[in-house]
mmCIF file of the protein (N, C-alpha, C, O) and its ligand, coordinates in Angstrom:
data_MODEL
# 
_entry.id   MODEL 
# 
loop_
_entity.id 
_entity.type 
_entity.pdbx_number_of_molecules 
1 polymer     1 
2 non-polymer 1 
# 
_entity_poly.entity_id                      1 
_entity_poly.type                           'polypeptide(L)' 
_entity_poly.nstd_linkage                   no 
_entity_poly.nstd_monomer                   no 
_entity_poly.pdbx_seq_one_letter_code       
;(UNK)(UNK)(UNK)(UNK)(UNK)(UNK)(UNK)(UNK)(UNK)(UNK)(UNK)(UNK)(UNK)(UNK)(UNK)(UNK)
(UNK)(UNK)(UNK)(UNK)(UNK)(UNK)(UNK)(UNK)(UNK)(UNK)(UNK)(UNK)(UNK)(UNK)(UNK)(UNK)
(UNK)(UNK)(UNK)(UNK)(UNK)(UNK)(UNK)(UNK)(UNK)(UNK)(UNK)(UNK)
;
_entity_poly.pdbx_seq_one_letter_code_can   XXXXXXXXXXXXXXXXXXXXXXXXXXXXXXXXXXXXXXXXXXXX 
_entity_poly.pdbx_strand_id                 A 
# 
loop_
_entity_poly_seq.entity_id 
_entity_poly_seq.num 
_entity_poly_seq.mon_id 
_entity_poly_seq.hetero 
1 1  UNK n 
1 2  UNK n 
1 3  UNK n 
1 4  UNK n 
1 5  UNK n 
1 6  UNK n 
1 7  UNK n 
1 8  UNK n 
1 9  UNK n 
1 10 UNK n 
1 11 UNK n 
1 12 UNK n 
1 13 UNK n 
1 14 UNK n 
1 15 UNK n 
1 16 UNK n 
1 17 UNK n 
1 18 UNK n 
1 19 UNK n 
1 20 UNK n 
1 21 UNK n 
1 22 UNK n 
1 23 UNK n 
1 24 UNK n 
1 25 UNK n 
1 26 UNK n 
1 27 UNK n 
1 28 UNK n 
1 29 UNK n 
1 30 UNK n 
1 31 UNK n 
1 32 UNK n 
1 33 UNK n 
1 34 UNK n 
1 35 UNK n 
1 36 UNK n 
1 37 UNK n 
1 38 UNK n 
1 39 UNK n 
1 40 UNK n 
1 41 UNK n 
1 42 UNK n 
1 43 UNK n 
1 44 UNK n 
# 
loop_
_struct_asym.id 
_struct_asym.entity_id 
A 1 
B 2 
# 
loop_
_chem_comp.id 
_chem_comp.type 
_chem_comp.mon_nstd_flag 
UNK 'L-peptide linking' . 
ZN  non-polymer         . 
# 
_pdbx_entity_nonpoly.entity_id   2 
_pdbx_entity_nonpoly.name        ? 
_pdbx_entity_nonpoly.comp_id     ZN 
# 
_pdbx_nonpoly_scheme.asym_id         B 
_pdbx_nonpoly_scheme.entity_id       2 
_pdbx_nonpoly_scheme.mon_id          ZN 
_pdbx_nonpoly_scheme.ndb_seq_num     1 
_pdbx_nonpoly_scheme.pdb_seq_num     101 
_pdbx_nonpoly_scheme.auth_seq_num    101 
_pdbx_nonpoly_scheme.pdb_mon_id      ZN 
_pdbx_nonpoly_scheme.auth_mon_id     ZN 
_pdbx_nonpoly_scheme.pdb_strand_id   A 
_pdbx_nonpoly_scheme.pdb_ins_code    . 
# 
loop_
_atom_site.group_PDB 
_atom_site.id 
_atom_site.type_symbol 
_atom_site.label_atom_id 
_atom_site.label_alt_id 
_atom_site.label_comp_id 
_atom_site.label_asym_id 
_atom_site.label_entity_id 
_atom_site.label_seq_id 
_atom_site.pdbx_PDB_ins_code 
_atom_site.Cartn_x 
_atom_site.Cartn_y 
_atom_site.Cartn_z 
_atom_site.occupancy 
_atom_site.B_iso_or_equiv 
_atom_site.pdbx_formal_charge 
_atom_site.auth_seq_id 
_atom_site.auth_comp_id 
_atom_site.auth_asym_id 
_atom_site.auth_atom_id 
_atom_site.pdbx_PDB_model_num 
ATOM   1   N  N  . UNK A 1 1  ? 0.781  -1.272  0.034   1.00 0.00 ? 1   UNK A N  1 
ATOM   2   C  CA . UNK A 1 1  ? -0.020 -0.061  -0.043  1.00 0.00 ? 1   UNK A CA 1 
ATOM   3   C  C  . UNK A 1 1  ? 0.942  1.285   0.153   1.00 0.00 ? 1   UNK A C  1 
ATOM   4   O  O  . UNK A 1 1  ? 2.069  1.328   0.645   1.00 0.00 ? 1   UNK A O  1 
ATOM   5   N  N  . UNK A 1 2  ? 0.174  2.318   -0.363  1.00 0.00 ? 2   UNK A N  1 
ATOM   6   C  CA . UNK A 1 2  ? 0.756  3.500   -0.115  1.00 0.00 ? 2   UNK A CA 1 
ATOM   7   C  C  . UNK A 1 2  ? 0.137  4.584   0.793   1.00 0.00 ? 2   UNK A C  1 
ATOM   8   O  O  . UNK A 1 2  ? -0.978 5.102   0.727   1.00 0.00 ? 2   UNK A O  1 
ATOM   9   N  N  . UNK A 1 3  ? 1.276  4.816   1.764   1.00 0.00 ? 3   UNK A N  1 
ATOM   10  C  CA . UNK A 1 3  ? 0.690  5.597   2.865   1.00 0.00 ? 3   UNK A CA 1 
ATOM   11  C  C  . UNK A 1 3  ? 1.186  7.046   2.676   1.00 0.00 ? 3   UNK A C  1 
ATOM   12  O  O  . UNK A 1 3  ? 2.239  7.287   2.087   1.00 0.00 ? 3   UNK A O  1 
ATOM   13  N  N  . UNK A 1 4  ? 0.305  8.100   3.253   1.00 0.00 ? 4   UNK A N  1 
ATOM   14  C  CA . UNK A 1 4  ? 0.965  9.511   3.169   1.00 0.00 ? 4   UNK A CA 1 
ATOM   15  C  C  . UNK A 1 4  ? 1.432  9.884   4.385   1.00 0.00 ? 4   UNK A C  1 
ATOM   16  O  O  . UNK A 1 4  ? 0.818  9.511   5.385   1.00 0.00 ? 4   UNK A O  1 
ATOM   17  N  N  . UNK A 1 5  ? 2.510  10.626  4.496   1.00 0.00 ? 5   UNK A N  1 
ATOM   18  C  CA . UNK A 1 5  ? 3.098  10.907  5.691   1.00 0.00 ? 5   UNK A CA 1 
ATOM   19  C  C  . UNK A 1 5  ? 3.640  12.470  5.691   1.00 0.00 ? 5   UNK A C  1 
ATOM   20  O  O  . UNK A 1 5  ? 4.170  12.937  4.683   1.00 0.00 ? 5   UNK A O  1 
ATOM   21  N  N  . UNK A 1 6  ? 3.499  13.090  6.667   1.00 0.00 ? 6   UNK A N  1 
ATOM   22  C  CA . UNK A 1 6  ? 3.961  14.563  6.747   1.00 0.00 ? 6   UNK A CA 1 
ATOM   23  C  C  . UNK A 1 6  ? 5.314  14.658  7.078   1.00 0.00 ? 6   UNK A C  1 
ATOM   24  O  O  . UNK A 1 6  ? 5.695  13.942  8.004   1.00 0.00 ? 6   UNK A O  1 
ATOM   25  N  N  . UNK A 1 7  ? 6.010  15.282  6.601   1.00 0.00 ? 7   UNK A N  1 
ATOM   26  C  CA . UNK A 1 7  ? 7.413  15.511  6.601   1.00 0.00 ? 7   UNK A CA 1 
ATOM   27  C  C  . UNK A 1 7  ? 7.931  17.014  6.045   1.00 0.00 ? 7   UNK A C  1 
ATOM   28  O  O  . UNK A 1 7  ? 7.822  17.366  4.871   1.00 0.00 ? 7   UNK A O  1 
ATOM   29  N  N  . UNK A 1 8  ? 8.523  17.838  7.132   1.00 0.00 ? 8   UNK A N  1 
ATOM   30  C  CA . UNK A 1 8  ? 8.866  19.091  6.812   1.00 0.00 ? 8   UNK A CA 1 
ATOM   31  C  C  . UNK A 1 8  ? 7.650  20.005  6.484   1.00 0.00 ? 8   UNK A C  1 
ATOM   32  O  O  . UNK A 1 8  ? 7.841  21.108  5.972   1.00 0.00 ? 8   UNK A O  1 
ATOM   33  N  N  . UNK A 1 9  ? 6.408  19.555  6.775   1.00 0.00 ? 9   UNK A N  1 
ATOM   34  C  CA . UNK A 1 9  ? 5.381  20.530  6.483   1.00 0.00 ? 9   UNK A CA 1 
ATOM   35  C  C  . UNK A 1 9  ? 4.684  19.927  4.903   1.00 0.00 ? 9   UNK A C  1 
ATOM   36  O  O  . UNK A 1 9  ? 3.651  20.384  4.412   1.00 0.00 ? 9   UNK A O  1 
ATOM   37  N  N  . UNK A 1 10 ? 5.354  19.040  4.413   1.00 0.00 ? 10  UNK A N  1 
ATOM   38  C  CA . UNK A 1 10 ? 4.964  18.582  2.947   1.00 0.00 ? 10  UNK A CA 1 
ATOM   39  C  C  . UNK A 1 10 ? 4.496  17.352  3.258   1.00 0.00 ? 10  UNK A C  1 
ATOM   40  O  O  . UNK A 1 10 ? 4.771  16.796  4.321   1.00 0.00 ? 10  UNK A O  1 
ATOM   41  N  N  . UNK A 1 11 ? 3.658  16.777  2.228   1.00 0.00 ? 11  UNK A N  1 
ATOM   42  C  CA . UNK A 1 11 ? 2.964  15.394  2.281   1.00 0.00 ? 11  UNK A CA 1 
ATOM   43  C  C  . UNK A 1 11 ? 3.863  14.660  1.419   1.00 0.00 ? 11  UNK A C  1 
ATOM   44  O  O  . UNK A 1 11 ? 4.251  15.206  0.386   1.00 0.00 ? 11  UNK A O  1 
ATOM   45  N  N  . UNK A 1 12 ? 4.252  13.466  1.719   1.00 0.00 ? 12  UNK A N  1 
ATOM   46  C  CA . UNK A 1 12 ? 5.030  12.428  0.881   1.00 0.00 ? 12  UNK A CA 1 
ATOM   47  C  C  . UNK A 1 12 ? 4.172  11.180  0.911   1.00 0.00 ? 12  UNK A C  1 
ATOM   48  O  O  . UNK A 1 12 ? 3.328  10.957  1.779   1.00 0.00 ? 12  UNK A O  1 
ATOM   49  N  N  . UNK A 1 13 ? 4.474  10.342  -0.161  1.00 0.00 ? 13  UNK A N  1 
ATOM   50  C  CA . UNK A 1 13 ? 3.746  9.150   -0.380  1.00 0.00 ? 13  UNK A CA 1 
ATOM   51  C  C  . UNK A 1 13 ? 4.752  7.965   -0.135  1.00 0.00 ? 13  UNK A C  1 
ATOM   52  O  O  . UNK A 1 13 ? 5.729  7.826   -0.871  1.00 0.00 ? 13  UNK A O  1 
ATOM   53  N  N  . UNK A 1 14 ? 4.505  7.151   0.869   1.00 0.00 ? 14  UNK A N  1 
ATOM   54  C  CA . UNK A 1 14 ? 5.383  6.147   1.287   1.00 0.00 ? 14  UNK A CA 1 
ATOM   55  C  C  . UNK A 1 14 ? 5.015  4.628   0.891   1.00 0.00 ? 14  UNK A C  1 
ATOM   56  O  O  . UNK A 1 14 ? 3.987  4.047   1.238   1.00 0.00 ? 14  UNK A O  1 
ATOM   57  N  N  . UNK A 1 15 ? 5.997  4.123   0.140   1.00 0.00 ? 15  UNK A N  1 
ATOM   58  C  CA . UNK A 1 15 ? 5.648  2.467   -0.206  1.00 0.00 ? 15  UNK A CA 1 
ATOM   59  C  C  . UNK A 1 15 ? 5.815  1.905   1.196   1.00 0.00 ? 15  UNK A C  1 
ATOM   60  O  O  . UNK A 1 15 ? 6.826  2.126   1.862   1.00 0.00 ? 15  UNK A O  1 
ATOM   61  N  N  . UNK A 1 16 ? 4.840  1.204   1.605   1.00 0.00 ? 16  UNK A N  1 
ATOM   62  C  CA . UNK A 1 16 ? 4.873  0.623   2.902   1.00 0.00 ? 16  UNK A CA 1 
ATOM   63  C  C  . UNK A 1 16 ? 5.356  -0.852  2.864   1.00 0.00 ? 16  UNK A C  1 
ATOM   64  O  O  . UNK A 1 16 ? 5.401  -1.562  3.869   1.00 0.00 ? 16  UNK A O  1 
ATOM   65  N  N  . UNK A 1 17 ? 5.707  -1.244  1.637   1.00 0.00 ? 17  UNK A N  1 
ATOM   66  C  CA . UNK A 1 17 ? 6.600  -2.404  1.670   1.00 0.00 ? 17  UNK A CA 1 
ATOM   67  C  C  . UNK A 1 17 ? 8.097  -2.356  1.808   1.00 0.00 ? 17  UNK A C  1 
ATOM   68  O  O  . UNK A 1 17 ? 8.773  -3.199  2.397   1.00 0.00 ? 17  UNK A O  1 
ATOM   69  N  N  . UNK A 1 18 ? 8.528  -1.311  1.219   1.00 0.00 ? 18  UNK A N  1 
ATOM   70  C  CA . UNK A 1 18 ? 10.030 -1.107  1.375   1.00 0.00 ? 18  UNK A CA 1 
ATOM   71  C  C  . UNK A 1 18 ? 10.429 0.595   2.124   1.00 0.00 ? 18  UNK A C  1 
ATOM   72  O  O  . UNK A 1 18 ? 11.550 0.928   2.509   1.00 0.00 ? 18  UNK A O  1 
ATOM   73  N  N  . UNK A 1 19 ? 9.450  1.269   2.162   1.00 0.00 ? 19  UNK A N  1 
ATOM   74  C  CA . UNK A 1 19 ? 9.705  2.559   2.879   1.00 0.00 ? 19  UNK A CA 1 
ATOM   75  C  C  . UNK A 1 19 ? 10.074 3.635   1.927   1.00 0.00 ? 19  UNK A C  1 
ATOM   76  O  O  . UNK A 1 19 ? 10.281 4.767   2.366   1.00 0.00 ? 19  UNK A O  1 
ATOM   77  N  N  . UNK A 1 20 ? 10.168 3.390   0.731   1.00 0.00 ? 20  UNK A N  1 
ATOM   78  C  CA . UNK A 1 20 ? 10.649 4.499   -0.073  1.00 0.00 ? 20  UNK A CA 1 
ATOM   79  C  C  . UNK A 1 20 ? 9.654  5.587   -0.204  1.00 0.00 ? 20  UNK A C  1 
ATOM   80  O  O  . UNK A 1 20 ? 8.467  5.306   -0.366  1.00 0.00 ? 20  UNK A O  1 
ATOM   81  N  N  . UNK A 1 21 ? 10.021 6.682   -0.151  1.00 0.00 ? 21  UNK A N  1 
ATOM   82  C  CA . UNK A 1 21 ? 9.227  8.112   -0.071  1.00 0.00 ? 21  UNK A CA 1 
ATOM   83  C  C  . UNK A 1 21 ? 9.288  8.777   -1.707  1.00 0.00 ? 21  UNK A C  1 
ATOM   84  O  O  . UNK A 1 21 ? 10.268 8.903   -2.441  1.00 0.00 ? 21  UNK A O  1 
ATOM   85  N  N  . UNK A 1 22 ? 7.968  9.106   -1.928  1.00 0.00 ? 22  UNK A N  1 
ATOM   86  C  CA . UNK A 1 22 ? 7.814  9.814   -3.218  1.00 0.00 ? 22  UNK A CA 1 
ATOM   87  C  C  . UNK A 1 22 ? 7.199  11.197  -2.823  1.00 0.00 ? 22  UNK A C  1 
ATOM   88  O  O  . UNK A 1 22 ? 6.605  11.381  -1.760  1.00 0.00 ? 22  UNK A O  1 
ATOM   89  N  N  . UNK A 1 23 ? 7.387  12.102  -3.732  1.00 0.00 ? 23  UNK A N  1 
ATOM   90  C  CA . UNK A 1 23 ? 6.679  13.556  -3.615  1.00 0.00 ? 23  UNK A CA 1 
ATOM   91  C  C  . UNK A 1 23 ? 5.471  13.462  -4.669  1.00 0.00 ? 23  UNK A C  1 
ATOM   92  O  O  . UNK A 1 23 ? 4.738  14.431  -4.865  1.00 0.00 ? 23  UNK A O  1 
ATOM   93  N  N  . UNK A 1 24 ? 5.337  12.457  -5.217  1.00 0.00 ? 24  UNK A N  1 
ATOM   94  C  CA . UNK A 1 24 ? 3.948  12.436  -6.140  1.00 0.00 ? 24  UNK A CA 1 
ATOM   95  C  C  . UNK A 1 24 ? 3.523  11.075  -5.889  1.00 0.00 ? 24  UNK A C  1 
ATOM   96  O  O  . UNK A 1 24 ? 4.273  10.109  -5.748  1.00 0.00 ? 24  UNK A O  1 
ATOM   97  N  N  . UNK A 1 25 ? 2.075  11.078  -5.837  1.00 0.00 ? 25  UNK A N  1 
ATOM   98  C  CA . UNK A 1 25 ? 1.271  9.961   -5.544  1.00 0.00 ? 25  UNK A CA 1 
ATOM   99  C  C  . UNK A 1 25 ? 1.232  9.011   -6.638  1.00 0.00 ? 25  UNK A C  1 
ATOM   100 O  O  . UNK A 1 25 ? 1.151  7.803   -6.417  1.00 0.00 ? 25  UNK A O  1 
ATOM   101 N  N  . UNK A 1 26 ? 1.292  9.539   -7.914  1.00 0.00 ? 26  UNK A N  1 
ATOM   102 C  CA . UNK A 1 26 ? 1.209  8.520   -9.099  1.00 0.00 ? 26  UNK A CA 1 
ATOM   103 C  C  . UNK A 1 26 ? 2.495  7.880   -9.066  1.00 0.00 ? 26  UNK A C  1 
ATOM   104 O  O  . UNK A 1 26 ? 2.515  6.654   -9.174  1.00 0.00 ? 26  UNK A O  1 
ATOM   105 N  N  . UNK A 1 27 ? 3.595  8.527   -8.933  1.00 0.00 ? 27  UNK A N  1 
ATOM   106 C  CA . UNK A 1 27 ? 5.144  7.651   -8.694  1.00 0.00 ? 27  UNK A CA 1 
ATOM   107 C  C  . UNK A 1 27 ? 4.906  6.698   -7.780  1.00 0.00 ? 27  UNK A C  1 
ATOM   108 O  O  . UNK A 1 27 ? 5.216  5.539   -8.055  1.00 0.00 ? 27  UNK A O  1 
ATOM   109 N  N  . UNK A 1 28 ? 4.341  6.999   -6.589  1.00 0.00 ? 28  UNK A N  1 
ATOM   110 C  CA . UNK A 1 28 ? 4.248  5.924   -5.581  1.00 0.00 ? 28  UNK A CA 1 
ATOM   111 C  C  . UNK A 1 28 ? 3.552  4.835   -5.845  1.00 0.00 ? 28  UNK A C  1 
ATOM   112 O  O  . UNK A 1 28 ? 3.811  3.773   -5.279  1.00 0.00 ? 28  UNK A O  1 
ATOM   113 N  N  . UNK A 1 29 ? 2.522  4.965   -6.788  1.00 0.00 ? 29  UNK A N  1 
ATOM   114 C  CA . UNK A 1 29 ? 1.602  3.973   -7.093  1.00 0.00 ? 29  UNK A CA 1 
ATOM   115 C  C  . UNK A 1 29 ? 2.156  3.046   -8.028  1.00 0.00 ? 29  UNK A C  1 
ATOM   116 O  O  . UNK A 1 29 ? 1.973  1.830   -7.984  1.00 0.00 ? 29  UNK A O  1 
ATOM   117 N  N  . UNK A 1 30 ? 2.921  3.729   -8.975  1.00 0.00 ? 30  UNK A N  1 
ATOM   118 C  CA . UNK A 1 30 ? 3.630  3.027   -9.912  1.00 0.00 ? 30  UNK A CA 1 
ATOM   119 C  C  . UNK A 1 30 ? 4.717  2.234   -9.727  1.00 0.00 ? 30  UNK A C  1 
ATOM   120 O  O  . UNK A 1 30 ? 5.001  1.222   -10.368 1.00 0.00 ? 30  UNK A O  1 
ATOM   121 N  N  . UNK A 1 31 ? 5.399  2.796   -8.703  1.00 0.00 ? 31  UNK A N  1 
ATOM   122 C  CA . UNK A 1 31 ? 6.537  2.130   -7.831  1.00 0.00 ? 31  UNK A CA 1 
ATOM   123 C  C  . UNK A 1 31 ? 5.898  0.731   -7.290  1.00 0.00 ? 31  UNK A C  1 
ATOM   124 O  O  . UNK A 1 31 ? 6.289  -0.421  -7.478  1.00 0.00 ? 31  UNK A O  1 
ATOM   125 N  N  . UNK A 1 32 ? 4.834  1.203   -6.589  1.00 0.00 ? 32  UNK A N  1 
ATOM   126 C  CA . UNK A 1 32 ? 4.230  -0.071  -5.654  1.00 0.00 ? 32  UNK A CA 1 
ATOM   127 C  C  . UNK A 1 32 ? 3.831  -1.189  -6.429  1.00 0.00 ? 32  UNK A C  1 
ATOM   128 O  O  . UNK A 1 32 ? 3.685  -2.280  -5.877  1.00 0.00 ? 32  UNK A O  1 
ATOM   129 N  N  . UNK A 1 33 ? 3.625  -1.036  -7.719  1.00 0.00 ? 33  UNK A N  1 
ATOM   130 C  CA . UNK A 1 33 ? 2.840  -1.970  -8.757  1.00 0.00 ? 33  UNK A CA 1 
ATOM   131 C  C  . UNK A 1 33 ? 4.221  -3.133  -9.049  1.00 0.00 ? 33  UNK A C  1 
ATOM   132 O  O  . UNK A 1 33 ? 4.056  -4.271  -9.489  1.00 0.00 ? 33  UNK A O  1 
ATOM   133 N  N  . UNK A 1 34 ? 5.355  -2.620  -8.742  1.00 0.00 ? 34  UNK A N  1 
ATOM   134 C  CA . UNK A 1 34 ? 6.437  -3.601  -9.233  1.00 0.00 ? 34  UNK A CA 1 
ATOM   135 C  C  . UNK A 1 34 ? 7.305  -3.544  -8.114  1.00 0.00 ? 34  UNK A C  1 
ATOM   136 O  O  . UNK A 1 34 ? 8.499  -3.756  -8.323  1.00 0.00 ? 34  UNK A O  1 
ATOM   137 N  N  . UNK A 1 35 ? 6.890  -3.279  -6.882  1.00 0.00 ? 35  UNK A N  1 
ATOM   138 C  CA . UNK A 1 35 ? 7.825  -3.215  -5.624  1.00 0.00 ? 35  UNK A CA 1 
ATOM   139 C  C  . UNK A 1 35 ? 8.078  -4.657  -5.161  1.00 0.00 ? 35  UNK A C  1 
ATOM   140 O  O  . UNK A 1 35 ? 7.071  -5.353  -5.029  1.00 0.00 ? 35  UNK A O  1 
ATOM   141 N  N  . UNK A 1 36 ? 9.245  -5.196  -4.902  1.00 0.00 ? 36  UNK A N  1 
ATOM   142 C  CA . UNK A 1 36 ? 9.554  -6.359  -4.488  1.00 0.00 ? 36  UNK A CA 1 
ATOM   143 C  C  . UNK A 1 36 ? 9.750  -6.424  -3.014  1.00 0.00 ? 36  UNK A C  1 
ATOM   144 O  O  . UNK A 1 36 ? 9.873  -7.487  -2.406  1.00 0.00 ? 36  UNK A O  1 
ATOM   145 N  N  . UNK A 1 37 ? 9.778  -5.071  -2.382  1.00 0.00 ? 37  UNK A N  1 
ATOM   146 C  CA . UNK A 1 37 ? 10.127 -5.052  -0.964  1.00 0.00 ? 37  UNK A CA 1 
ATOM   147 C  C  . UNK A 1 37 ? 9.454  -5.926  -0.129  1.00 0.00 ? 37  UNK A C  1 
ATOM   148 O  O  . UNK A 1 37 ? 10.145 -6.451  0.744   1.00 0.00 ? 37  UNK A O  1 
ATOM   149 N  N  . UNK A 1 38 ? 8.096  -6.260  -0.183  1.00 0.00 ? 38  UNK A N  1 
ATOM   150 C  CA . UNK A 1 38 ? 7.229  -7.085  0.654   1.00 0.00 ? 38  UNK A CA 1 
ATOM   151 C  C  . UNK A 1 38 ? 7.344  -8.399  0.424   1.00 0.00 ? 38  UNK A C  1 
ATOM   152 O  O  . UNK A 1 38 ? 6.812  -9.179  1.214   1.00 0.00 ? 38  UNK A O  1 
ATOM   153 N  N  . UNK A 1 39 ? 8.034  -8.861  -0.658  1.00 0.00 ? 39  UNK A N  1 
ATOM   154 C  CA . UNK A 1 39 ? 8.334  -10.339 -0.804  1.00 0.00 ? 39  UNK A CA 1 
ATOM   155 C  C  . UNK A 1 39 ? 9.383  -11.200 -0.405  1.00 0.00 ? 39  UNK A C  1 
ATOM   156 O  O  . UNK A 1 39 ? 10.443 -11.283 -1.025  1.00 0.00 ? 39  UNK A O  1 
ATOM   157 N  N  . UNK A 1 40 ? 9.085  -11.910 0.724   1.00 0.00 ? 40  UNK A N  1 
ATOM   158 C  CA . UNK A 1 40 ? 10.367 -12.521 1.160   1.00 0.00 ? 40  UNK A CA 1 
ATOM   159 C  C  . UNK A 1 40 ? 11.118 -13.122 0.373   1.00 0.00 ? 40  UNK A C  1 
ATOM   160 O  O  . UNK A 1 40 ? 12.331 -13.135 0.581   1.00 0.00 ? 40  UNK A O  1 
ATOM   161 N  N  . UNK A 1 41 ? 10.494 -13.827 -0.834  1.00 0.00 ? 41  UNK A N  1 
ATOM   162 C  CA . UNK A 1 41 ? 11.149 -14.758 -1.565  1.00 0.00 ? 41  UNK A CA 1 
ATOM   163 C  C  . UNK A 1 41 ? 12.235 -14.083 -2.359  1.00 0.00 ? 41  UNK A C  1 
ATOM   164 O  O  . UNK A 1 41 ? 13.132 -14.777 -2.837  1.00 0.00 ? 41  UNK A O  1 
ATOM   165 N  N  . UNK A 1 42 ? 12.218 -12.642 -2.555  1.00 0.00 ? 42  UNK A N  1 
ATOM   166 C  CA . UNK A 1 42 ? 13.196 -11.928 -3.113  1.00 0.00 ? 42  UNK A CA 1 
ATOM   167 C  C  . UNK A 1 42 ? 14.384 -11.820 -2.354  1.00 0.00 ? 42  UNK A C  1 
ATOM   168 O  O  . UNK A 1 42 ? 15.399 -11.623 -3.022  1.00 0.00 ? 42  UNK A O  1 
ATOM   169 N  N  . UNK A 1 43 ? 14.512 -11.896 -1.174  1.00 0.00 ? 43  UNK A N  1 
ATOM   170 C  CA . UNK A 1 43 ? 15.736 -11.963 -0.300  1.00 0.00 ? 43  UNK A CA 1 
ATOM   171 C  C  . UNK A 1 43 ? 16.378 -13.378 -0.358  1.00 0.00 ? 43  UNK A C  1 
ATOM   172 O  O  . UNK A 1 43 ? 15.709 -14.327 0.052   1.00 0.00 ? 43  UNK A O  1 
ATOM   173 N  N  . UNK A 1 44 ? 17.572 -13.572 -0.818  1.00 0.00 ? 44  UNK A N  1 
ATOM   174 C  CA . UNK A 1 44 ? 18.106 -14.911 -0.786  1.00 0.00 ? 44  UNK A CA 1 
ATOM   175 C  C  . UNK A 1 44 ? 18.654 -15.203 0.446   1.00 0.00 ? 44  UNK A C  1 
ATOM   176 O  O  . UNK A 1 44 ? 19.158 -16.307 0.651   1.00 0.00 ? 44  UNK A O  1 
HETATM 177 ZN ZN . ZN  B 2 .  ? 8.580  -0.248  -2.459  1.00 0.00 2 101 ZN  A ZN 1 
# 
């Protein structure tokens, strides 16, 4: 999921799988669609 977070008075969009922050909601959603951060099988 993409979570919104407030930082330095600005709204950021955070990928809940890997913690990456985006300043654009669409960028965050695009990242989320191919994010491997929440998949344990990705880690060897
Ligand atoms: Zn991610």
